[in-house]
C-alpha positions in Angstrom: 8.9 -7.9 33.2 5.9 -6.1 34.7 5.0 -2.7 33.3 2.8 -0.3 35.3 1.0 2.5 33.7 -1.4 5.1 34.9 -5.1 5.2 33.7 -5.7 7.4 30.8 -8.7 8.8 28.9 -11.1 6.1 27.6 -11.2 8.0 24.3 -7.9 6.4 23.4 -8.0 4.0 20.4 -5.7 1.3 19.1 -4.3 2.3 15.8 -2.5 -0.1 13.4 0.7 1.7 12.6 2.8 -1.2 11.3 2.5 -4.6 9.7 4.9 -7.4 8.7 4.9 -11.1 7.8 7.4 -13.9 7.3 7.2 -17.4 5.8 9.8 -20.2 5.6 11.7 -20.4 2.3 11.0 -24.1 1.8 8.1 -24.8 -0.6 5.8 -27.7 -0.8 3.8 -27.9 -4.1 0.7 -29.9 -5.0 2.9 -32.0 -7.3 5.2 -32.7 -4.3 2.2 -33.9 -2.3 1.0 -36.1 -5.2 4.3 -38.0 -4.8 3.4 -38.5 -1.1 -0.3 -39.4 -1.1 -3.0 -40.4 -3.6 -3.9 -36.9 -4.9 -3.1 -34.5 -7.7 -2.7 -30.8 -8.4 -6.1 -30.6 -10.0 -7.8 -32.4 -7.1 -6.3 -30.1 -4.5 -6.8 -26.9 -6.5 -10.4 -27.7 -7.3 -11.3 -28.4 -3.7 -9.2 -25.8 -1.8 -7.7 -23.3 -4.2 -4.2 -24.1 -2.8 -1.3 -24.5 -5.2 1.7 -24.3 -2.8 2.6 -23.7 0.8 5.7 -22.8 2.9 6.9 -25.3 5.4 9.5 -25.0 8.2 12.6 -27.1 8.5 13.7 -28.8 11.7 15.6 -25.7 12.9 12.6 -23.3 12.4 10.1 -22.8 15.2 7.0 -20.8 15.8 8.8 -18.2 17.9 11.4 -17.8 15.0 8.7 -17.1 12.5 6.8 -14.8 14.9 9.9 -12.7 15.7 10.8 -12.2 12.1 7.3 -11.0 11.3 7.5 -8.8 14.4 10.7 -7.2 13.3 9.2 -6.2 10.0 6.1 -4.7 11.7 8.2 -2.7 14.1 10.3 -1.4 11.2 7.2 -0.3 9.4 5.9 1.5 12.5 9.2 3.2 13.1 9.5 1.6 16.6 12.1 -0.4 18.4 11.6 -3.4 20.8 12.3 -1.0 23.7 9.1 0.9 22.8 6.9 -2.2 23.4 4.6 -2.6 26.4 3.0 -5.8 25.3 3.5 -8.8 23.0 0.8 -11.3 22.3 1.1 -14.4 20.1 -2.0 -16.1 18.7 -1.0 -19.8 18.0 -2.1 -23.4 18.4 1.4 -24.6 17.6 3.3 -23.0 20.4 7.1 -23.2 21.0 6.4 -25.7 23.8 3.7 -26.4 26.4 5.2 -23.6 28.5 6.4 -20.9 28.7 4.5 -19.0 26.2 5.7 -18.4 22.7 5.3 -14.7 23.3 8.0 -14.9 26.0 10.4 -16.4 23.5 9.6 -13.6 21.1 10.2 -11.1 23.8 13.6 -12.7 24.4 14.5 -12.8 20.7 13.6 -9.1 20.2 15.1 -8.0 23.5 11.8 -6.3 24.4 12.6 -6.2 28.2 9.8 -3.7 29.0 7.0 -5.8 27.5 4.8 -8.3 29.2 3.8 -11.2 27.1 1.3 -14.0 26.7 -0.3 -16.3 24.1 -3.9 -16.7 22.9 -5.2 -20.1 21.8 -8.3 -19.6 19.7 -7.0 -21.5 16.6 -7.7 -19.7 13.3 -9.6 -17.0 15.1 -6.7 -16.2 17.4 -5.5 -13.1 15.6 -8.9 -11.4 15.5 -9.5 -12.4 19.2 -6.1 -10.8 20.0 -6.9 -7.5 18.3 -10.1 -7.3 20.3 -8.4 -7.9 23.6 -5.4 -5.7 23.1 -7.7 -2.9 21.8 -9.4 -3.0 25.2 -6.1 -2.7 27.0 -5.1 0.3 24.9 -8.5 2.0 25.0 -8.4 1.7 28.8 -5.0 3.4 29.0 -3.1 0.3 30.2 -0.9 -0.1 27.1 0.7 2.3 24.7 2.5 0.1 22.2 1.7 -3.5 21.5 2.7 -6.2 19.1 -0.1 -8.6 18.0 1.2 -11.6 16.2 -0.3 -14.7 14.6 2.2 -17.5 14.1 1.8 -21.2 13.2 3.9 -24.2 12.3 0.9 -26.4 11.5 3.0 -28.8 9.3 4.6 -30.0 12.5 1.3 -31.6 13.6 0.1 -32.6 10.1 -0.5 -36.3 9.2 1.3 -36.6 5.9 -0.6 -39.9 5.2 -4.0 -38.3 5.4 -4.7 -36.7 2.0 -7.9 -34.9 3.3 -5.8 -32.8 5.7 -2.2 -32.8 4.7 -3.0 -30.8 1.5 -4.4 -27.8 3.5 -1.7 -26.5 5.8 1.3 -24.2 5.7 3.6 -22.4 8.1 4.0 -18.6 8.6 3.6 -15.6 10.8 2.1 -12.1 10.5 2.2 -9.2 12.9 0.8 -5.7 13.5 1.8 -2.9 15.8 -1.0 -1.3 17.7 -0.4 2.1 19.2 -2.5 4.2 21.6 -3.7 7.4 19.9 -5.8 10.0 21.7 -9.0 10.9 19.9 -7.9 9.1 16.8 -10.3 9.1 13.9 -8.9 5.7 12.8 -7.9 2.4 14.4 -10.0 -0.5 15.6 -13.6 0.6 15.4 -15.4 -2.5 16.4 -15.0 -6.2 17.1 -17.3 -9.2 17.4 -16.2 -12.6 18.7 -17.9 -15.8 19.5 -17.5 -19.5 20.3 -19.5 -22.7 20.5 -17.7 -25.6 22.2 -20.4 -28.1 21.2 -18.6 -28.4 17.8 -15.2 -29.0 19.2 -14.9 -32.4 17.3 -15.1 -30.6 13.9 -11.5 -29.4 14.3 -9.1 -30.7 17.0 -5.7 -32.1 18.0 -6.3 -34.2 21.1 -2.8 -35.0 22.2 -1.1 -34.3 24.5 -3.1 -32.5 27.2 -4.8 -33.5 30.5 -7.4 -35.5 28.7 -4.8 -37.5 26.8 -1.6 -37.1 28.9 1.8 -38.0 27.5 2.1 -40.7 30.2 -0.8 -42.7 28.8 -0.8 -44.6 25.5 -3.3 -43.1 23.0 -6.3 -45.2 21.9 -5.6 -43.9 18.4 -2.0 -42.9 17.5 -3.3 -40.4 15.0 -4.6 -38.2 17.8 -1.2 -36.5 17.8 -2.3 -35.0 14.5 -5.0 -32.5 13.5 -8.5 -34.1 13.0 -10.9 -32.4 10.6 -14.6 -33.0 9.7 -14.6 -31.2 6.4 -18.4 -30.9 5.7 -19.2 -29.7 9.2 -16.4 -27.2 9.1 -17.5 -25.9 5.7 -21.1 -25.3 6.9 -20.2 -23.7 10.2 -17.5 -21.5 8.6 -19.6 -20.0 5.9 -22.4 -19.3 8.4 -20.2 -17.7 11.0 -18.2 -15.6 8.6 -21.4 -14.2 7.0 -22.9 -13.5 10.4 -19.7 -11.8 11.7 -19.3 -9.5 8.7 -23.0 -8.7 8.8 -22.8 -7.8 12.5 -19.8 -5.5 11.8 -21.6 -3.7 9.0 -24.8 -3.2 11.0 -23.2 -2.2 14.2 -20.9 0.4 12.5 -23.8 1.6 10.2 -21.7 0.7 7.1 -22.5 -0.7 3.7 -20.3 -2.7 1.4 -19.6 0.4 -0.5 -17.8 1.8 2.5 -15.5 -1.2 2.9 -12.2 -1.3 0.9 -11.4 -4.9 1.6 -12.6 -8.0 3.5 -9.6 -10.0 4.6 -10.7 -13.5 5.7 -8.8 -16.2 7.4 -7.5 -18.3 4.5 -9.0 -21.7 5.4 -10.3 -22.7 2.0 -10.9 -20.7 -1.1 -14.3 -22.3 -1.7 -15.4 -21.3 1.8 -14.3 -17.7 1.3 -16.0 -17.6 -2.1 -19.3 -19.0 -0.7 -19.4 -16.5 2.1 -18.6 -13.6 -0.2 -21.4 -14.7 -2.5 -23.9 -14.7 0.3 -22.7 -11.3 1.4 -22.9 -10.0 -2.2 -19.2 -8.9 -1.9 -17.6 -8.0 -5.2 -14.5 -9.9 -6.1 -12.3 -6.9 -5.9 -13.2 -6.5 -2.2 -12.3 -10.1 -1.2 -8.6 -10.8 -0.7 -7.5 -14.4 -1.3 -3.9 -15.6 -1.2 -4.4 -19.2 0.0 -3.0 -20.4 -3.3 0.5 -19.3 -2.2 0.4 -20.2 1.5 -2.3 -22.8 2.3 -4.1 -22.5 5.6 -1.8 -20.8 8.1 -4.4 -20.6 10.9 -3.9 -17.6 13.1 -1.2 -16.3 10.9 -3.3 -16.0 7.7 -5.2 -12.8 8.4 -2.0 -10.7 9.3 -0.1 -12.3 6.4 -2.9 -11.3 4.0 -3.2 -7.8 5.5 0.5 -7.2 5.2 0.4 -8.3 1.5 -2.6 -6.0 0.9 -0.8 -3.0 2.4 2.5 -3.6 0.6 0.7 -4.2 -2.7 -1.3 -0.9 -2.3 -4.6 -2.7 -2.2 -5.2 -1.2 1.3 -4.2 2.4 1.9 -4.3 4.8 4.8 -7.9 5.7 5.7 -9.4 2.6 4.1 -12.0 0.6 6.1 -11.1 -3.1 6.3 -12.8 -6.0 7.9 -10.9 -8.9 9.3 -12.9 -12.1 9.8 -11.9 -15.6 10.9 -13.4 -19.0 11.9 -11.5 -21.8 13.7 -11.4 -24.7 16.0 -13.4 -24.4 19.2 -15.4 -23.6 17.3 -14.5 -19.9 17.4 -15.1 -17.0 15.2 -14.7 -13.2 15.1 -14.3 -10.1 13.0 -12.7 -6.6 13.4 -13.5 -3.3 11.6 -10.4 -1.3 11.2 -9.8 2.1 9.7 -6.2 1.9 8.5 
């Protein structure tokens, strides 16, 4: 449903007023995986930091996870679905080819006043979404928005490939962004980037116009995610460091000013390497990949929700979100919560 709003002052800012997350109840541990492929708990933990992950059952879809996280974020913000002007869902595992997952979330929530669309930027999708929605709010086009990251990556995981099947989990996280006039807090700055030259580092090639469903695949495994681990590692560390450095320099901040850096949870070793290059102290780097695995676009909002509910991020704190994903894409946001 189209929502028309009048232009408002450009001094408006998008403020995070609510957060929520949701993961399936079914767990898959490293020991479970060791019974499926040639691996072990020690091998997985040493290389990734992951101990367990949540996985969907056949009846759980991306929209289901997204809507549950959205409900919790709305409750935190003290809003109802009727208050929403916009719903965005960052995902690379959508409900279906079309319509968008965001439209299904709108249906589930009953948010009839909201317009809705998806963003496909892989693991960077949530930080991309925050940047885009912030612009809409700052320009006076939107008052209340839901920004969701949701993935069911285990549905496109090759459970015979031990290099990739150990990495991924399912889940969703959401934040409510509200327009506040002359707000001292909110989204202060975002930086985003992409380089399509490295698309082969992370991809899932079927089924799209390049490999349509009507034509047999030259490699049946193209229906699953393909990963070049070494290339991803090198690119991810570099882009995360550059994005966080850009945020600090642009906002004239130092690490002392930042309460927490919340990275996309792709691999604990990547996060630790980037943190070391940035000279970030351990207490300012949040890692929860051990409990969820890599949940792509969902990982930053899930981690943020945990930080808030654990009291590790409080009102007034400065937080940096940062992510790197397929495309390749990357981005970061500076937020005063």
